[in-house]
LUMGUKE-381943 format. One record per residue (C-alpha): residue in three letters; x, y, z. Coordinates in steps of 0.05 Angstrom, whole numbers. Example, Ala and Ser with C-alpha at 12.3 -4.5 7.8 and 13.67 -1.06 7.14 Angstrom:
BEGIN
aa_px_py_pz
ala_246_-90_156
ser_273_-21_143
This chain:
BEGIN
aa_px_py_pz
met_0_0_0
met_54_47_-21
gly_36_121_-19
met_-24_112_27
ser_-31_150_92
asp_-44_112_157
asp_-117_136_155
gln_-126_108_85
lys_-96_41_104
his_-142_38_165
leu_-204_54_122
asp_-182_4_69
arg_-177_-51_121
phe_-249_-38_144
trp_-273_-34_72
arg_-243_-103_59
gln_-274_-131_122
asp_-343_-104_101
ala_-334_-135_31
ile_-317_-203_61
ile_-377_-200_108
gln_-422_-182_49
ala_-394_-241_10
phe_-410_-288_68
arg_-481_-259_72
gln_-492_-270_-3
phe_-464_-341_1
ala_-509_-359_60
thr_-570_-331_24
arg_-555_-366_-42
lys_-539_-433_-11
asn_-592_-429_44
cys_-542_-445_98
his_-516_-415_163
val_-446_-385_167
thr_-414_-375_236
leu_-364_-319_239
val_-324_-305_302
ile_-303_-233_314
his_-265_-211_375
pro_-289_-148_410
arg_-252_-82_413
lys_-215_-66_476
glu_-268_-42_525
arg_-264_-20_597
glu_-265_-80_643
asp_-325_-55_682
glu_-370_-47_621
asp_-413_-100_588
leu_-400_-117_516
thr_-454_-96_465
thr_-461_-101_390
ser_-423_-35_385
ser_-364_-72_416
ile_-355_-114_353
phe_-287_-99_322
gly_-287_-68_253
gly_-354_-35_244
ala_-428_-43_244
lys_-434_-85_180
ala_-419_-150_216
ser_-478_-143_263
gln_-524_-112_210
glu_-514_-169_161
ala_-521_-224_214
asp_-584_-265_226
asn_-558_-280_296
val_-508_-245_341
leu_-481_-279_404
ile_-438_-239_451
ile_-402_-280_503
gln_-368_-246_562
asp_-332_-278_620
arg_-333_-234_682
arg_-296_-284_725
leu_-230_-252_705
ile_-244_-185_738
ser_-282_-205_800
thr_-284_-262_850
lys_-360_-261_843
gly_-356_-255_768
lys_-406_-287_722
lys_-409_-312_650
tyr_-456_-274_604
leu_-488_-294_539
gln_-526_-238_503
val_-571_-260_446
């Protein structure tokens, strides 16, 4: 990516991720199947719950999805921590 600024490289990376997610969506629709895609969350504050806005890369992943599962393990930050599954 010679000649591109850091901002352009960053935007290009998200554009490519959106294009890949769109391709998965089209494949699943054409083939009438389910595609499971695992995306790690952005770095969030430890005391905050994860939400769909925590998905790394942008909103396209959650917008194109039929199902979104957010799994969070609170046992790492508290002795009384809990596991969460948001559907």
